[in-house]
N, C-alpha and C positions, 0 to 999 in steps of 0.2 A: 504494500500500500504506500504510494508516494504521497507527498504533502498535499497535492491537489485532491487526492482521493480521501484524505482524512476527513472524517465527518465532524461537523460542528453542531452538536445537539442544540446549542442556544439558537443558532440560525433556524433550525427546524421548529423549535418551540415557538418562535415568533411567527411561524406560518400555520398556526393551529387555531381552531375555534372549538368551543364546546357546542354540542348540538344533540339532536336525536336522529338516528338513522333507522330505516326499516331493516329488520332482521333478515328478511328475504333478499335484500339487496347487497348483503355482505358475503363475499367469497372467502373461503379459507385460503391460507397462504402456506407455502413450504418454507417461508423465511422465518417462521416462528421457531423458537427453541424446542418447544415440546410438541413434536409432531405425533408422538405416540402417547397413549394413556391419558390424554387430556380430559377424558370423561371419568377417570378414576376418582373415587372419593367425592362424588359430586352431590351427594345427599345433603350435606350440611350447607352447601352453597344454595341449593334449591330452596331449602327451608328459610335461609336468611333472606333470599330474594322475595319469597312469599310474604315474610313478615315485615321487612324493612325496605324492600325495593333494592335496587342496585346501588351499592355504596361507592363503588369505584367504576368509572366509565371504561369501556373498551377503547382501543385506538384503531382508527381506520385511515387508509389513504385512498385517494382517487385511484381507481383501477386503470392500468395502462391500456392503450388501444389493443384489443384482442377480441377474439371471438366471444369471450365471456362477457363483454360489455353489453351484449344484447340482454343478458339475464341479470348481471350484477353491476352495481355502480361503485362499490367499495371493496377493498381488500383488508382483511384483518391484519393489524400490526401487533397488537397485544390484546389479551383477554379472550382467547379462544374458549376457555372453559366457561366463562360468563356468557358468551354468545351461545354456546351449546346449551347452557341452562335455560336461556330464554327460549330456545327452540323447543326444548322439552316441555316447558311451561306454556308453550304456544302463545307467547307474547309477541306482538307485532313490531314494537319499536323499542330501541335500546339506547341509553345515553352513551355518547361517544366523544372522544377527543378526535377531531376531524382534521386531517391534512388534505387540503384541497388540491395539492400537487400530487403527482405520481412520484412515489419514492423508489429509489433503486433497491435492489436486493440487499446490498450492504447497509443502506440506511435503515431498512426494516429490521434487519438482524440486530443492528446496534441498538435501535430503540427497544426491541424486544428484550435484549440483554440488560439494558439499563433499567428497564421497568421491572422485570421479574425479581431480581434480588431485593428490591425495595418492598415488594409485595410479599416477601417471605415465601415465594413459590419454590418448591423443591425442584431444583434443576440438577440433573445427574452430572457426574464428572465427565462423562463422554460428551454430553451436550456442551459443557463449558470448553472442553478440549477442542471440539469441532469449531467452536467460535474463535479460539485464540491461536490455533496451530499455524495458520497461514501467516498471521502477523509475526509470530515468533520465528518461524523459519525464513521469512523473507526480509524482515526489517529490524532485526535485533543484533546485539553484539554476541549473544551466546552466554552471557552472564545473567543468570536468573535473578540475582539481587538487583541488578541495574535494569533488566528488561521488564520485570513484573510491574513497576509503577507506570511505565510507558504503555504497556498492554492494557493495564487497568484504565488509564486515561482514554485510550482509544475505544474501549469496549463498554466501559461503565461497570465492569465486574470488579468487586472489591479486591484489593491487592492480595489479601491473605488467600483468597480462593484461587486467584491466578497463580500465585507462588506455589501453592499446594499442588495444583494440576501440573505446572511445569516440572516441579521436582519429581513427581510420580511418573509422568509420561516420558520425560526426557531421560530419566534414569532407566526406565524399562526399555526404551528404544535403544539406548547405548549398551545395555547389557544383553540385548537379544542377539542370538547368533545370526550372522548374515550369510 
């Protein structure tokens, strides 16, 4: 990732608005961290939504030009589990932080990463590793102590989690027979 590709979350934050979107107009995305098991342990979320409503909005971006634009207007950036809960409850509209621009895959991934640790969503080590490995192998010195803060700044993942993953994955990679 070169300097031009580095993402400035503040720039993106200034391009958002809060609103309501139709659940049926939101397409799932492969850019989210948790592509598997997002429906796991959903019962408490369903009950919370029924009692209190949605406490945290989902994030959506304008869908890029594609065949899916005929059916969908938005693509999920974060909050897949909440969107799924609204589908189960057959609710038509959902509160959302809306990006009126089309976001790149990297932007969606970074926003998803930045959002999930703050929400205390359990993200697996493999999901974190998949998010940081390209940055580590392409743009770092190879010194985990120096590289962890840089990767944390670029991804929004807490330094301790980045460092833990780098230590485990790089050590395993270096000790694997080739």
